[in-house]
C-alpha positions as CSV (number, residue, x, y, z in Angstrom):
1,M,50.6,-45.4,-31.0
2,S,53.5,-43.6,-29.4
3,T,53.8,-43.1,-25.6
4,K,53.5,-39.4,-26.0
5,T,50.3,-39.8,-28.0
6,T,48.9,-42.2,-25.4
7,Y,49.5,-39.8,-22.6
8,L,48.0,-36.9,-24.6
9,F,44.9,-39.0,-25.3
10,A,44.5,-40.1,-21.7
11,F,44.9,-36.4,-20.5
12,C,42.2,-35.2,-23.0
13,L,39.9,-38.0,-21.9
14,F,40.4,-37.0,-18.2
15,I,39.7,-33.4,-18.9
16,G,36.6,-34.2,-20.9
17,L,35.2,-36.4,-18.1
18,W,36.0,-33.8,-15.5
19,V,34.3,-31.0,-17.4
20,N,31.3,-33.1,-18.1
21,G,31.0,-33.9,-14.4
22,Q,31.1,-30.2,-13.6
23,D,28.2,-29.5,-16.0
24,T,25.9,-32.2,-14.7
25,D,22.3,-31.0,-14.5
26,Y,20.5,-32.4,-11.6
27,N,17.5,-33.0,-13.9
28,N,19.6,-35.9,-15.4
29,L,20.5,-37.5,-12.0
30,G,18.8,-40.7,-11.2
31,D,19.6,-40.4,-7.5
32,V,17.5,-37.4,-6.5
33,S,16.4,-37.1,-2.9
34,F,14.8,-34.6,-0.6
35,D,17.6,-34.9,1.9
36,T,20.2,-34.0,-0.8
37,A,18.1,-31.0,-1.9
38,R,17.7,-29.9,1.7
39,N,21.4,-30.1,2.3
40,L,22.1,-28.0,-0.9
41,A,19.6,-25.4,0.4
42,Y,21.4,-25.3,3.8
43,E,24.6,-24.7,2.0
44,G,23.1,-21.8,0.0
45,D,23.0,-23.6,-3.4
46,Y,19.4,-22.7,-4.0
47,R,19.5,-23.1,-7.7
48,S,20.7,-26.7,-7.5
49,A,18.2,-27.5,-4.7
50,N,15.4,-25.9,-6.8
51,I,16.3,-28.1,-9.8
52,M,16.2,-31.3,-7.8
53,L,13.0,-30.4,-6.1
54,T,11.3,-29.5,-9.4
55,K,12.0,-33.1,-10.4
56,L,10.7,-34.4,-7.1
57,V,7.6,-32.4,-6.8
58,K,5.1,-33.3,-9.6
59,P,1.8,-31.4,-10.0
60,D,-0.1,-34.1,-8.1
61,S,2.6,-34.6,-5.5
62,K,1.3,-35.0,-1.9
63,D,4.8,-34.5,-0.4
64,N,4.2,-31.2,1.3
65,S,7.6,-31.1,2.8
66,A,9.3,-31.2,-0.6
67,R,6.8,-28.7,-2.0
68,S,7.3,-26.3,0.9
69,L,11.1,-26.4,0.4
70,L,10.6,-25.9,-3.4
71,A,8.5,-22.8,-2.6
72,S,11.1,-21.5,-0.3
73,T,13.8,-21.9,-2.9
74,Y,11.7,-19.9,-5.3
75,S,11.2,-17.2,-2.6
76,W,14.9,-17.0,-1.8
77,N,15.7,-16.6,-5.5
78,G,13.2,-13.7,-5.7
79,D,10.5,-15.7,-7.7
80,Y,7.8,-14.6,-5.3
81,D,4.9,-15.4,-7.6
82,K,6.0,-19.0,-8.1
83,A,6.6,-19.4,-4.4
84,R,3.1,-18.1,-3.7
85,D,1.6,-20.6,-6.0
86,E,3.3,-23.5,-4.3
87,F,2.5,-22.3,-0.8
88,N,-1.2,-21.9,-1.9
89,I,-1.3,-25.6,-3.0
90,I,-0.1,-26.7,0.4
91,L,-2.4,-24.5,2.4
92,S,-5.5,-25.3,0.4
93,S,-5.2,-28.9,1.6
94,D,-3.5,-28.5,5.0
95,K,-4.6,-25.3,6.7
96,G,-2.9,-26.3,9.9
97,D,0.6,-26.3,8.5
98,R,2.3,-23.7,10.7
99,N,5.7,-23.7,9.0
100,T,4.1,-23.2,5.6
101,W,1.9,-20.3,6.9
102,I,5.0,-18.6,8.3
103,A,7.0,-19.1,5.1
104,A,4.1,-17.8,3.0
105,V,3.8,-14.7,5.1
106,K,7.6,-14.1,4.9
107,N,7.5,-14.5,1.1
108,E,5.0,-11.6,0.9
109,L,7.2,-9.5,3.3
110,Y,10.3,-10.2,1.1
111,A,8.2,-9.1,-1.9
112,K,7.2,-6.0,0.0
113,N,3.5,-6.9,-0.3
114,N,2.7,-5.8,3.2
115,A,-1.0,-5.8,2.7
116,T,-1.0,-9.3,1.4
117,A,1.3,-10.4,4.2
118,M,-1.0,-9.0,6.8
119,G,-4.0,-10.7,5.2
120,L,-2.2,-14.0,5.2
121,A,-1.2,-13.6,8.8
122,N,-4.7,-12.9,9.8
123,K,-5.9,-15.9,7.9
124,A,-3.2,-18.1,9.5
125,L,-4.3,-17.0,13.0
126,V,-7.9,-18.2,12.2
127,Y,-6.5,-21.8,11.8
128,L,-3.6,-21.6,14.2
129,K,-5.6,-19.8,16.9
130,S,-2.6,-18.2,18.5
131,D,1.0,-18.1,17.3
132,V,3.7,-15.8,18.5
133,E,5.7,-15.9,15.3
134,V,2.7,-15.3,13.0
135,E,1.6,-12.4,15.2
136,R,5.1,-10.9,15.1
137,L,5.1,-11.1,11.3
138,R,1.7,-9.5,11.2
139,T,3.0,-6.6,13.3
140,I,5.9,-6.2,10.8
141,A,3.4,-6.1,7.9
142,E,1.2,-3.6,9.7
143,E,4.2,-1.3,10.4
144,G,5.4,-1.7,6.8
145,L,2.0,-0.7,5.5
146,A,1.8,2.3,7.8
147,L,5.3,3.3,6.8
148,T,4.2,3.3,3.1
149,E,1.3,5.5,3.9
150,Y,3.2,7.7,6.3
151,P,6.8,6.6,5.9
152,E,9.5,7.9,8.2
153,S,12.2,5.3,8.0
154,G,13.2,2.1,6.2
155,W,11.0,-0.8,5.4
156,F,12.4,-3.1,8.1
157,N,14.2,-2.1,11.4
158,Q,17.2,-4.0,12.4
159,D,15.4,-5.2,15.6
160,D,12.5,-6.7,13.7
161,G,14.0,-10.2,13.9
162,I,14.2,-10.9,10.2
163,A,16.8,-8.2,9.4
164,P,20.0,-9.4,7.7
165,Q,22.5,-11.0,10.0
166,K,25.3,-11.9,7.6
167,G,26.2,-11.3,4.0
168,I,25.0,-7.7,4.2
169,A,26.0,-5.7,1.2
170,S,28.6,-3.0,1.9
171,T,27.8,-0.5,-0.8
172,K,24.6,1.3,-2.0
173,E,24.7,-0.5,-5.3
174,D,25.2,-3.9,-3.6
175,K,22.1,-3.2,-1.5
176,K,20.0,-3.0,-4.6
177,T,21.1,-6.3,-6.0
178,I,22.1,-8.7,-3.2
179,A,19.5,-10.5,-1.0
180,P,21.5,-11.4,2.1
181,K,20.9,-14.6,4.2
182,V,19.0,-14.5,7.4
183,V,18.2,-17.0,10.1
184,D,15.2,-19.2,9.2
185,T,14.4,-22.9,9.1
186,L,16.4,-23.1,5.9
187,A,18.4,-19.9,5.9
188,A,15.7,-17.8,4.2
189,K,16.6,-14.6,2.4
190,T,15.1,-11.1,2.6
191,P,16.0,-8.0,0.6
192,V,18.0,-5.3,2.3
193,A,15.8,-2.2,2.9
194,E,16.0,0.1,0.0
195,E,17.1,3.7,0.3
196,V,14.2,5.6,1.6
197,L,12.8,8.2,-0.8
198,K,11.8,11.1,1.6
199,N,10.5,13.6,-0.9
200,R,7.5,13.6,-3.2
201,V,6.1,16.2,-5.6
202,S,2.6,15.6,-7.1
203,V,0.4,17.5,-9.6
204,R,-3.3,16.9,-9.7
205,N,-5.8,18.1,-12.2
206,S,-9.6,17.4,-12.2
207,A,-12.8,18.7,-13.7
208,T,-16.5,18.5,-12.9
209,I,-19.3,19.0,-15.4
210,Y,-23.0,19.3,-14.6
211,D,-26.2,18.4,-16.4
212,T,-27.9,21.7,-15.8
213,R,-27.4,25.4,-14.8
214,Y,-23.7,25.3,-13.9
215,D,-20.7,25.6,-16.1
216,P,-17.8,23.1,-15.7
217,M,-15.5,23.6,-12.7
218,F,-11.7,23.0,-12.8
219,Y,-9.3,22.2,-10.0
220,S,-5.6,21.9,-9.8
221,T,-3.2,21.1,-6.9
222,I,0.6,21.0,-6.6
223,S,2.1,19.6,-3.5
224,Y,5.4,18.7,-2.0
225,Q,5.8,16.0,0.7
226,R,8.8,15.8,3.0
227,Q,9.3,13.0,5.5
228,T,11.0,14.3,8.7
229,L,11.7,12.7,12.0
230,A,8.6,14.4,13.4
231,G,6.4,13.2,10.6
232,S,5.3,13.9,7.0
233,I,4.8,17.6,6.1
234,I,2.9,18.5,2.9
235,P,2.5,22.1,1.8
236,K,0.0,22.5,-1.1
237,I,-1.2,25.2,-3.5
238,N,-4.8,24.7,-4.7
239,Y,-6.2,26.5,-7.7
240,S,-9.8,26.5,-8.8
241,N,-11.9,28.0,-11.7
242,R,-15.5,27.8,-10.5
243,L,-18.3,29.5,-12.5
244,G,-15.9,32.0,-14.0
245,T,-14.3,32.9,-10.7
246,Y,-10.6,32.1,-10.1
247,G,-9.0,31.5,-6.7
248,V,-5.9,30.1,-5.0
249,Q,-5.7,28.5,-1.6
250,Y,-2.6,27.7,0.4
251,D,-2.7,24.5,2.4
252,L,-0.5,22.6,4.9
253,D,-0.9,19.0,6.0
254,F,1.1,17.5,8.8
255,Y,1.1,13.8,10.0
256,P,3.0,13.6,13.3
257,K,3.6,10.1,14.6
258,F,3.8,9.7,18.3
259,S,4.3,6.0,18.6
260,K,3.6,2.7,16.9
261,R,0.0,3.0,18.1
262,F,-0.8,6.7,17.7
263,Y,-0.4,9.3,14.9
264,A,-2.3,12.4,13.9
265,Y,-3.5,14.5,11.0
266,M,-3.3,18.3,11.2
267,N,-4.3,20.8,8.5
268,Y,-4.4,24.6,8.0
269,G,-5.6,26.4,4.9
270,F,-5.8,30.1,4.0
271,S,-7.2,32.0,1.0
272,N,-8.4,35.5,0.1
273,A,-10.5,34.2,-2.8
274,S,-14.3,34.2,-2.5
275,I,-14.5,30.6,-3.7
276,Y,-12.5,29.3,-0.8
277,P,-12.8,29.6,3.0
278,K,-10.8,32.4,4.6
279,H,-9.3,30.0,7.1
280,K,-9.8,26.3,7.7
281,L,-8.4,24.2,10.5
282,G,-8.6,20.5,11.0
283,G,-7.2,17.6,12.9
284,D,-7.6,13.9,13.8
285,L,-6.0,11.6,16.3
286,Y,-5.6,8.0,15.0
287,A,-5.2,4.9,17.2
288,N,-4.1,1.5,15.8
289,L,-6.2,-1.1,17.7
290,P,-5.9,-4.8,18.0
291,G,-7.4,-6.9,15.2
292,A,-6.1,-4.6,12.4
293,F,-8.6,-1.9,13.4
294,E,-8.0,1.9,13.4
295,F,-10.0,4.6,15.1
296,S,-9.8,8.4,14.7
297,A,-11.6,11.4,16.2
298,G,-11.2,15.0,15.4
299,G,-12.8,18.1,13.9
300,R,-12.8,20.9,11.3
301,Y,-13.2,24.6,11.9
302,I,-14.0,26.7,8.8
303,T,-14.3,30.5,8.7
304,Y,-15.9,32.7,6.1
305,D,-16.4,36.5,6.0
306,N,-19.9,36.2,7.5
307,T,-20.0,32.8,9.3
308,N,-18.0,30.1,11.1
309,V,-18.6,26.4,10.8
310,S,-17.6,23.6,13.2
311,V,-17.6,20.0,12.2
312,I,-17.0,16.9,14.4
313,T,-15.4,13.9,12.7
314,N,-14.6,10.4,13.5
315,S,-13.7,7.2,11.6
316,L,-13.3,3.5,12.0
317,G,-11.0,1.6,9.7
318,H,-10.2,-2.1,9.3
319,Y,-7.6,-4.1,7.3
320,R,-8.9,-7.4,6.1
321,G,-6.7,-9.4,3.8
322,N,-5.8,-7.1,0.9
323,Y,-8.7,-4.8,1.7
324,Y,-9.0,-1.6,3.7
325,F,-12.4,-0.3,4.9
326,S,-12.9,3.1,6.4
327,L,-16.2,4.6,7.6
328,R,-16.1,8.3,8.4
329,S,-18.9,10.5,9.8
330,Y,-19.3,14.3,9.9
331,I,-21.5,16.0,12.5
332,T,-22.3,19.6,11.8
333,P,-24.2,21.6,14.5
334,M,-26.1,24.5,12.7
335,P,-27.5,27.9,13.8
336,D,-31.1,26.6,13.3
337,N,-30.5,24.3,16.3
338,L,-30.5,21.3,14.0
339,T,-27.5,19.0,13.5
340,R,-26.5,17.8,10.0
341,F,-25.0,14.4,9.5
342,S,-22.9,13.1,6.6
343,G,-21.2,9.7,6.1
344,N,-18.4,8.5,3.8
345,L,-17.3,4.9,3.1
346,L,-13.9,4.2,1.6
347,V,-13.0,0.7,0.3
348,R,-9.6,-0.1,-1.1
349,K,-8.2,-3.3,-2.5
350,Y,-4.4,-3.2,-2.3
351,L,-2.6,-4.9,-5.1
352,K,1.2,-5.7,-4.9
353,D,1.7,-3.1,-2.1
354,A,0.2,0.0,-0.5
355,E,1.1,2.2,-3.4
356,N,-1.0,0.2,-5.8
357,Y,-4.7,-0.2,-5.2
358,L,-8.3,0.1,-6.5
359,G,-10.6,2.3,-4.5
360,L,-14.3,3.0,-4.1
361,N,-15.6,6.1,-2.2
362,V,-19.3,6.6,-1.4
363,G,-20.7,9.6,0.5
364,M,-24.1,10.8,1.4
365,G,-25.9,13.2,3.7
366,Y,-25.5,16.9,4.3
367,S,-22.2,17.7,2.6
368,P,-19.5,19.0,5.0
369,E,-17.2,19.7,2.0
370,L,-18.8,23.2,1.3
371,R,-18.9,22.7,-2.5
372,Q,-19.6,26.3,-3.4
373,L,-22.0,27.2,-6.2
374,T,-23.8,30.4,-6.9
375,S,-27.3,31.6,-7.7
376,G,-27.0,34.7,-9.8
377,D,-24.5,36.9,-8.0
378,E,-25.1,35.3,-4.6
379,L,-22.4,32.9,-3.3
380,L,-24.1,29.9,-1.6
381,A,-21.2,28.7,0.5
382,E,-23.1,28.9,3.7
383,T,-26.4,27.7,2.2
384,L,-24.8,24.5,1.0
385,L,-24.5,23.3,4.6
386,Y,-28.3,22.7,4.4
387,V,-28.4,20.8,1.1
388,E,-28.5,17.0,0.6
389,S,-26.0,15.3,-1.6
390,Q,-24.8,11.8,-2.7
391,R,-21.4,11.1,-4.1
392,L,-19.7,8.0,-5.7
393,S,-16.1,7.8,-7.0
394,L,-13.7,5.2,-8.2
395,E,-9.9,5.5,-8.2
396,Y,-7.0,3.5,-9.5
397,Q,-3.4,4.1,-8.3
398,F,-0.3,2.4,-9.6
399,T,3.4,2.8,-9.8
400,G,5.7,2.8,-12.8
401,K,7.2,-0.5,-14.0
402,N,10.8,0.6,-13.6
403,S,10.4,3.6,-11.2
404,P,8.8,4.4,-7.9
405,N,6.7,7.3,-9.3
406,I,2.9,7.1,-8.8
407,Y,0.0,7.6,-11.2
408,R,-3.6,7.9,-10.0
409,A,-6.9,8.3,-12.0
410,N,-10.3,8.8,-10.6
411,V,-13.8,9.2,-11.9
412,G,-17.0,10.1,-10.0
413,A,-20.6,11.1,-10.0
414,S,-22.6,13.3,-7.7
415,R,-26.2,14.2,-7.0
416,Q,-26.9,17.4,-5.1
417,E,-29.9,19.4,-4.1
418,L,-30.4,22.8,-5.7
419,A,-29.8,25.3,-2.9
420,F,-32.5,27.6,-4.2
421,A,-35.1,24.9,-5.0
422,S,-35.5,22.4,-2.1
423,G,-36.2,18.9,-3.2
424,K,-34.8,19.4,-6.7
425,F,-31.5,17.9,-7.7
426,F,-28.8,18.3,-10.3
427,Y,-26.1,15.8,-11.3
428,G,-22.4,16.1,-11.9
429,V,-19.6,13.9,-13.4
430,S,-16.0,14.4,-12.4
431,A,-12.6,13.0,-13.5
432,G,-9.0,13.7,-12.4
433,I,-5.5,12.5,-12.8
434,T,-2.5,12.7,-10.5
435,Y,1.2,12.2,-11.1
436,E,3.6,11.9,-8.2
437,V,7.4,11.9,-8.4
438,K,9.4,10.3,-5.5
439,F,13.0,11.2,-4.9
């Protein structure tokens, strides 16, 4: 073999060994250790750390430190569901593991599952009793949930304490694809807040059919929501076809936010149609209380051609885990010196975020909603204040797979006293769909 051939062979052998060394899979390494994986994670090589930890952490492994780090690497790579599974394994056996509780709550915040994050934080505080960091994360989750319902700014503020500190994307496109590093026990990652969509347009259509006497009724609403510095403003146009009578109502909702603890709801509506009130005014002041409770108090004032109606309202809401409960009462003083009462219970189970949920709504009592029916040619808007009714409805709201647009479907049933035959009832079944575009 010539010298030139020998050198060429040696060079090719060196290159082959070097390339093979670069392609080494940590699954094939015999010397795999937690310390090595942790160092890789510190250096930002989450993929390699994850590969090593996957080999270390078997299904029956009791090494919670390694499993917690494995879960964190999943979370940092955006595999939030896998991270959640690993965190749950640890917390099911060690409910006092503070670091794992914190990492599990952050995983849900990174995934923008604010309702789940708040539920986890509340559960963590049951076992940890009191923890400043968990309480801070719960506050972030509560604010994120409120911003989804009445959003005015981004998901996280820069002073929340888990905002990006380095590696922040510099362009709008980068912000959608890069999850920058933040300070955590192992340099955890969180998404950069997405561009806030401040406008929404929604269209809703529904119908109600009855088992006797009354023809079907149809309702439509088109609304536009704009988020401003003062709060969300929602002008609406309502259209109804009730018992052969058509009518349009112009409506305006406003949700001013005064502070992190207080916000309000205000409403005004106007119509010249006989099937709507001439004017209606309403408002509630909401207060966020400790323990994930919420209280409101307010009223409604409704005017018709021949009468005015005042209604006192209040509500108590509570977030518990992925659930939201709200109990609202209506108190209606009447000209006969009697006071009518009505109650409404709303239960929602949030899914991946506050825009996705299942809901149950139950109402009973003397209806304050003034569902107007007629007897012959007589409009019974005022009479309906005296009739008994019960209502049940189910709703499902979800977002598109690849878009922020919202879809909502609801079905319901009602039982209402006949206004002209006390003690006799008729039944109705309703259904509706809503489509909402965010931009």
